[in-house]
N, CA, C and O atoms as CSV, one atom per row, in Angstrom:
chain,resi,resn,atom,element,x,y,z
A,1,UNK,N,N,91.412,93.426,112.008
A,1,UNK,CA,C,91.781,94.556,111.194
A,1,UNK,C,C,91.386,94.265,109.767
A,1,UNK,O,O,91.443,93.129,109.297
A,2,UNK,N,N,91.001,95.282,109.119
A,2,UNK,CA,C,90.691,95.089,107.715
A,2,UNK,C,C,91.701,95.844,106.884
A,2,UNK,O,O,92.533,96.563,107.438
A,3,UNK,N,N,91.654,95.706,105.591
A,3,UNK,CA,C,92.599,96.203,104.607
A,3,UNK,C,C,93.614,97.246,105.037
A,3,UNK,O,O,93.351,98.095,105.888
A,4,UNK,N,N,94.753,97.154,104.435
A,4,UNK,CA,C,95.842,98.106,104.680
A,4,UNK,C,C,95.418,99.518,104.311
A,4,UNK,O,O,94.479,99.706,103.537
A,5,UNK,N,N,96.112,100.520,104.868
A,5,UNK,CA,C,95.886,101.896,104.423
A,5,UNK,C,C,96.188,102.000,102.922
A,5,UNK,O,O,96.988,101.228,102.393
A,6,UNK,N,N,95.557,102.936,102.253
A,6,UNK,CA,C,95.764,103.092,100.811
A,6,UNK,C,C,97.166,103.610,100.519
A,6,UNK,O,O,97.833,104.142,101.407
A,7,UNK,N,N,97.608,103.455,99.290
A,7,UNK,CA,C,98.911,103.982,98.883
A,7,UNK,C,C,98.950,105.499,99.066
A,7,UNK,O,O,99.989,106.046,99.437
A,8,UNK,N,N,97.829,106.190,98.811
A,8,UNK,CA,C,97.772,107.640,99.007
A,8,UNK,C,C,97.963,108.003,100.475
A,8,UNK,O,O,98.690,108.945,100.791
A,9,UNK,N,N,97.304,107.251,101.388
A,9,UNK,CA,C,97.473,107.494,102.824
A,9,UNK,C,C,98.931,107.309,103.230
A,9,UNK,O,O,99.481,108.116,103.979
A,10,UNK,N,N,99.543,106.256,102.739
A,10,UNK,CA,C,100.939,105.967,103.073
A,10,UNK,C,C,101.862,107.059,102.531
A,10,UNK,O,O,102.821,107.446,103.199
A,11,UNK,N,N,101.579,107.561,101.317
A,11,UNK,CA,C,102.413,108.611,100.724
A,11,UNK,C,C,102.353,109.901,101.531
A,11,UNK,O,O,103.338,110.638,101.565
A,12,UNK,N,N,101.229,110.198,102.182
A,12,UNK,CA,C,101.075,111.422,102.983
A,12,UNK,C,C,101.566,111.257,104.421
A,12,UNK,O,O,101.664,112.242,105.153
A,13,UNK,N,N,101.869,110.053,104.828
A,13,UNK,CA,C,102.222,109.775,106.221
A,13,UNK,C,C,103.608,110.294,106.582
A,13,UNK,O,O,104.511,110.361,105.748
A,14,UNK,N,N,103.746,110.658,107.852
A,14,UNK,CA,C,105.056,111.028,108.384
A,14,UNK,C,C,105.796,109.794,108.891
A,14,UNK,O,O,107.027,109.759,108.884
A,15,UNK,N,N,105.055,108.790,109.328
A,15,UNK,CA,C,105.625,107.548,109.861
A,15,UNK,C,C,104.913,106.378,109.193
A,15,UNK,O,O,103.685,106.361,109.112
A,16,UNK,N,N,105.677,105.402,108.715
A,16,UNK,CA,C,105.104,104.198,108.117
A,16,UNK,C,C,105.856,102.980,108.651
A,16,UNK,O,O,107.087,102.945,108.644
A,17,UNK,N,N,105.108,101.992,109.110
A,17,UNK,CA,C,105.670,100.704,109.500
A,17,UNK,C,C,104.936,99.672,108.651
A,17,UNK,O,O,103.707,99.612,108.656
A,18,UNK,N,N,105.692,98.867,107.928
A,18,UNK,CA,C,105.073,97.878,107.052
A,18,UNK,C,C,105.854,96.572,107.114
A,18,UNK,O,O,107.072,96.564,107.292
A,19,UNK,N,N,105.128,95.472,106.963
A,19,UNK,CA,C,105.765,94.153,106.970
A,19,UNK,C,C,104.954,93.192,106.120
A,19,UNK,O,O,103.732,93.308,106.019
A,20,UNK,N,N,105.643,92.249,105.515
A,20,UNK,CA,C,104.994,91.170,104.773
A,20,UNK,C,C,105.583,89.855,105.234
A,20,UNK,O,O,106.796,89.727,105.401
A,21,UNK,N,N,104.711,88.873,105.440
A,21,UNK,CA,C,105.121,87.554,105.897
A,21,UNK,C,C,104.466,86.519,105.003
A,21,UNK,O,O,103.283,86.624,104.681
A,22,UNK,N,N,105.237,85.523,104.604
A,22,UNK,CA,C,104.711,84.411,103.817
A,22,UNK,C,C,105.103,83.107,104.489
A,22,UNK,O,O,106.177,83.001,105.080
A,23,UNK,N,N,104.224,82.111,104.395
A,23,UNK,CA,C,104.531,80.794,104.949
A,23,UNK,C,C,103.877,79.722,104.097
A,23,UNK,O,O,102.732,79.864,103.669
A,24,UNK,N,N,104.612,78.653,103.857
A,24,UNK,CA,C,104.021,77.514,103.162
A,24,UNK,C,C,102.950,76.877,104.030
A,24,UNK,O,O,101.914,76.430,103.536
A,25,UNK,N,N,103.216,76.842,105.344
A,25,UNK,CA,C,102.262,76.252,106.282
A,25,UNK,C,C,102.358,76.993,107.609
A,25,UNK,O,O,103.449,77.326,108.072
A,26,UNK,N,N,101.200,77.245,108.212
A,26,UNK,CA,C,101.134,77.930,109.497
A,26,UNK,C,C,100.173,77.162,110.393
A,26,UNK,O,O,99.009,76.967,110.044
A,27,UNK,N,N,100.665,76.727,111.553
A,27,UNK,CA,C,99.817,76.044,112.527
A,27,UNK,C,C,99.551,76.997,113.682
A,27,UNK,O,O,100.483,77.542,114.273
A,28,UNK,N,N,98.291,77.192,113.999
A,28,UNK,CA,C,97.907,78.081,115.094
A,28,UNK,C,C,97.748,77.248,116.350
A,28,UNK,O,O,96.803,76.467,116.462
A,29,UNK,N,N,98.655,77.404,117.290
A,29,UNK,CA,C,98.569,76.661,118.553
A,29,UNK,C,C,97.715,77.428,119.560
A,29,UNK,O,O,96.881,76.843,120.250
A,30,UNK,N,N,97.927,78.728,119.637
A,30,UNK,CA,C,97.125,79.588,120.513
A,30,UNK,C,C,96.681,80.779,119.671
A,30,UNK,O,O,97.511,81.510,119.130
A,31,UNK,N,N,95.379,80.968,119.566
A,31,UNK,CA,C,94.864,82.093,118.786
A,31,UNK,C,C,95.251,83.404,119.472
A,31,UNK,O,O,94.956,83.588,120.653
A,32,UNK,N,N,95.900,84.306,118.758
A,32,UNK,CA,C,96.366,85.548,119.382
A,32,UNK,C,C,95.228,86.529,119.619
A,32,UNK,O,O,94.226,86.538,118.904
A,33,UNK,N,N,95.413,87.345,120.636
A,33,UNK,CA,C,94.542,88.493,120.850
A,33,UNK,C,C,95.364,89.722,120.494
A,33,UNK,O,O,96.530,89.810,120.879
A,34,UNK,N,N,94.793,90.658,119.779
A,34,UNK,CA,C,95.559,91.841,119.400
A,34,UNK,C,C,94.632,93.039,119.258
A,34,UNK,O,O,93.426,92.907,119.048
A,35,UNK,N,N,95.237,94.201,119.380
A,35,UNK,CA,C,94.492,95.421,119.112
A,35,UNK,C,C,95.494,96.546,118.884
A,35,UNK,O,O,96.610,96.526,119.404
A,36,UNK,N,N,95.074,97.506,118.108
A,36,UNK,CA,C,95.872,98.685,117.835
A,36,UNK,C,C,95.011,99.878,118.204
A,36,UNK,O,O,93.852,99.959,117.797
A,37,UNK,N,N,95.571,100.806,118.973
A,37,UNK,CA,C,94.828,101.992,119.395
A,37,UNK,C,C,95.550,103.246,118.934
A,37,UNK,O,O,96.778,103.324,118.989
A,38,UNK,N,N,94.789,104.217,118.485
A,38,UNK,CA,C,95.323,105.517,118.118
A,38,UNK,C,C,94.567,106.571,118.909
A,38,UNK,O,O,93.361,106.453,119.128
A,39,UNK,N,N,95.276,107.586,119.328
A,39,UNK,CA,C,94.654,108.688,120.044
A,39,UNK,C,C,94.771,109.930,119.170
A,39,UNK,O,O,95.844,110.222,118.641
A,40,UNK,N,N,93.712,110.634,119.024
A,40,UNK,CA,C,93.680,111.793,118.150
A,40,UNK,C,C,92.640,111.557,117.064
A,40,UNK,O,O,91.994,110.510,117.018
A,41,UNK,N,N,92.492,112.531,116.206
A,41,UNK,CA,C,91.471,112.448,115.165
A,41,UNK,C,C,92.125,112.279,113.799
A,41,UNK,O,O,92.934,113.107,113.381
A,42,UNK,N,N,91.771,111.211,113.115
A,42,UNK,CA,C,92.240,110.968,111.748
A,42,UNK,C,C,93.739,111.153,111.594
A,42,UNK,O,O,94.202,111.685,110.585
A,43,UNK,N,N,94.499,110.716,112.588
A,43,UNK,CA,C,95.942,110.881,112.544
A,43,UNK,C,C,96.670,109.616,112.115
A,43,UNK,O,O,97.864,109.662,111.818
A,44,UNK,N,N,95.962,108.475,112.078
A,44,UNK,CA,C,96.656,107.225,111.778
A,44,UNK,C,C,95.673,106.167,111.288
A,44,UNK,O,O,94.462,106.266,111.486
A,45,UNK,N,N,96.237,105.160,110.648
A,45,UNK,CA,C,95.443,104.018,110.205
A,45,UNK,C,C,96.363,102.810,110.138
A,45,UNK,O,O,97.568,102.944,109.925
A,46,UNK,N,N,95.787,101.636,110.320
A,46,UNK,CA,C,96.560,100.409,110.170
A,46,UNK,C,C,95.624,99.307,109.707
A,46,UNK,O,O,94.404,99.410,109.833
A,47,UNK,N,N,96.217,98.257,109.174
A,47,UNK,CA,C,95.403,97.135,108.746
A,47,UNK,C,C,96.226,96.084,108.041
A,47,UNK,O,O,97.415,96.270,107.781
A,48,UNK,N,N,95.572,94.969,107.732
A,48,UNK,CA,C,96.235,93.858,107.064
A,48,UNK,C,C,95.461,93.436,105.837
A,48,UNK,O,O,94.243,93.597,105.758
A,49,UNK,N,N,96.185,92.899,104.891
A,49,UNK,CA,C,95.616,92.138,103.782
A,49,UNK,C,C,96.118,90.722,103.987
A,49,UNK,O,O,97.305,90.511,104.237
A,50,UNK,N,N,95.223,89.752,103.884
A,50,UNK,CA,C,95.591,88.357,104.127
A,50,UNK,C,C,95.209,87.489,102.937
A,50,UNK,O,O,94.200,87.717,102.269
A,51,UNK,N,N,96.038,86.499,102.696
A,51,UNK,CA,C,95.732,85.479,101.699
A,51,UNK,C,C,95.722,84.131,102.401
A,51,UNK,O,O,96.675,83.781,103.098
A,52,UNK,N,N,94.661,83.385,102.222
A,52,UNK,CA,C,94.503,82.036,102.779
A,52,UNK,C,C,94.565,81.994,104.303
A,52,UNK,O,O,94.979,80.994,104.889
A,53,UNK,N,N,94.155,83.079,104.931
A,53,UNK,CA,C,94.126,83.151,106.383
A,53,UNK,C,C,92.938,84.021,106.792
A,53,UNK,O,O,92.878,85.194,106.423
A,54,UNK,N,N,91.996,83.462,107.547
A,54,UNK,CA,C,90.830,84.259,107.946
A,54,UNK,C,C,91.195,85.319,108.980
A,54,UNK,O,O,92.243,85.234,109.620
A,55,UNK,N,N,90.335,86.308,109.141
A,55,UNK,CA,C,90.549,87.361,110.142
A,55,UNK,C,C,90.641,86.759,111.538
A,55,UNK,O,O,91.488,87.161,112.337
A,56,UNK,N,N,89.774,85.800,111.832
A,56,UNK,CA,C,89.800,85.127,113.128
A,56,UNK,C,C,90.256,83.689,112.895
A,56,UNK,O,O,89.539,82.898,112.283
A,57,UNK,N,N,91.447,83.354,113.381
A,57,UNK,CA,C,91.996,82.017,113.178
A,57,UNK,C,C,91.479,81.055,114.248
A,57,UNK,O,O,91.007,81.479,115.303
A,58,UNK,N,N,91.576,79.755,113.962
A,58,UNK,CA,C,91.097,78.715,114.856
A,58,UNK,C,C,92.284,77.966,115.460
A,58,UNK,O,O,93.180,77.520,114.743
A,59,UNK,N,N,92.276,77.833,116.789
A,59,UNK,CA,C,93.356,77.090,117.451
A,59,UNK,C,C,93.377,75.652,116.953
A,59,UNK,O,O,92.330,75.026,116.784
A,60,UNK,N,N,94.592,75.131,116.717
A,60,UNK,CA,C,94.770,73.771,116.239
A,60,UNK,C,C,94.646,73.635,114.728
A,60,UNK,O,O,94.887,72.556,114.186
A,61,UNK,N,N,94.283,74.687,114.053
A,61,UNK,CA,C,94.098,74.654,112.588
A,61,UNK,C,C,95.427,74.921,111.887
A,61,UNK,O,O,96.268,75.679,112.370
A,62,UNK,N,N,95.593,74.270,110.724
A,62,UNK,CA,C,96.758,74.526,109.869
A,62,UNK,C,C,96.279,75.235,108.616
A,62,UNK,O,O,95.296,74.840,107.990
A,63,UNK,N,N,96.992,76.283,108.269
A,63,UNK,CA,C,96.669,77.055,107.074
A,63,UNK,C,C,97.856,76.941,106.125
A,63,UNK,O,O,99.007,76.931,106.561
A,64,UNK,N,N,97.579,76.856,104.846
A,64,UNK,CA,C,98.627,76.668,103.848
A,64,UNK,C,C,98.697,77.857,102.888
A,64,UNK,O,O,97.703,78.538,102.637
A,65,UNK,N,N,99.895,78.082,102.364
A,65,UNK,CA,C,100.156,79.174,101.413
A,65,UNK,C,C,99.632,80.500,101.947
A,65,UNK,O,O,98.830,81.175,101.302
A,66,UNK,N,N,100.098,80.856,103.129
A,66,UNK,CA,C,99.630,82.044,103.836
A,66,UNK,C,C,100.497,83.252,103.491
A,66,UNK,O,O,101.716,83.152,103.355
A,67,UNK,N,N,99.835,84.385,103.355
A,67,UNK,CA,C,100.558,85.647,103.166
A,67,UNK,C,C,99.820,86.732,103.937
A,67,UNK,O,O,98.600,86.863,103.837
A,68,UNK,N,N,100.580,87.507,104.707
A,68,UNK,CA,C,100.017,88.611,105.481
A,68,UNK,C,C,100.821,89.870,105.151
A,68,UNK,O,O,102.051,89.869,105.207
A,69,UNK,N,N,100.121,90.918,104.816
A,69,UNK,CA,C,100.737,92.203,104.531
A,69,UNK,C,C,100.135,93.218,105.501
A,69,UNK,O,O,98.922,93.429,105.503
A,70,UNK,N,N,100.979,93.850,106.329
A,70,UNK,CA,C,100.528,94.778,107.368
A,70,UNK,C,C,101.134,96.154,107.132
A,70,UNK,O,O,102.295,96.271,106.739
A,71,UNK,N,N,100.356,97.177,107.369
A,71,UNK,CA,C,100.901,98.548,107.302
A,71,UNK,C,C,100.244,99.406,108.374
A,71,UNK,O,O,99.054,99.278,108.663
A,72,UNK,N,N,101.050,100.276,108.947
A,72,UNK,CA,C,100.589,101.293,109.888
A,72,UNK,C,C,101.148,102.606,109.388
A,72,UNK,O,O,102.346,102.721,109.128
A,73,UNK,N,N,100.277,103.603,109.251
A,73,UNK,CA,C,100.752,104.926,108.846
A,73,UNK,C,C,100.207,105.954,109.816
A,73,UNK,O,O,99.088,105.827,110.312
A,74,UNK,N,N,101.008,106.973,110.081
A,74,UNK,CA,C,100.587,108.009,111.013
A,74,UNK,C,C,101.127,109.369,110.549
A,74,UNK,O,O,102.167,109.463,109.897
A,75,UNK,N,N,100.390,110.395,110.904
A,75,UNK,CA,C,100.794,111.757,110.616
A,75,UNK,C,C,101.078,112.489,111.917
A,75,UNK,O,O,100.356,112.328,112.901
A,76,UNK,N,N,102.124,113.286,111.914
A,76,UNK,CA,C,102.468,114.060,113.110
A,76,UNK,C,C,101.399,115.119,113.324
A,76,UNK,O,O,100.914,115.728,112.371
A,77,UNK,N,N,101.043,115.328,114.565
A,77,UNK,CA,C,100.044,116.355,114.890
A,77,UNK,C,C,100.650,117.733,114.667
A,77,UNK,O,O,101.816,117.974,114.980
A,78,UNK,N,N,99.848,118.623,114.128
A,78,UNK,CA,C,100.300,119.995,113.914
A,78,UNK,C,C,100.331,120.761,115.225
A,78,UNK,O,O,99.880,120.263,116.256
A,79,UNK,N,N,100.858,121.962,115.180
A,79,UNK,CA,C,100.906,122.775,116.404
A,79,UNK,C,C,99.487,122.958,116.957
A,79,UNK,O,O,98.549,123.227,116.206
A,80,UNK,N,N,99.346,122.812,118.247
A,80,UNK,CA,C,98.033,122.898,118.852
A,80,UNK,C,C,97.839,124.172,119.543
A,80,UNK,O,O,96.774,124.409,120.114
């Protein structure tokens, strides 16, 4: 995932889920697999901003001074 939705996108959203995590040290034992799917057209966006942590982590690697900021925003579909 790349960058979080913009502040403007979040302000227009009907639903927002956001989280921030910080760690002095993070050891990756098993590299996670993840995906986010949206159905519909331009109804949602999600993404992360990371500090000191690559998009693809390496198993057995230790990362220091890590920060992850995640946001998901979605808009309710109008009457169809």
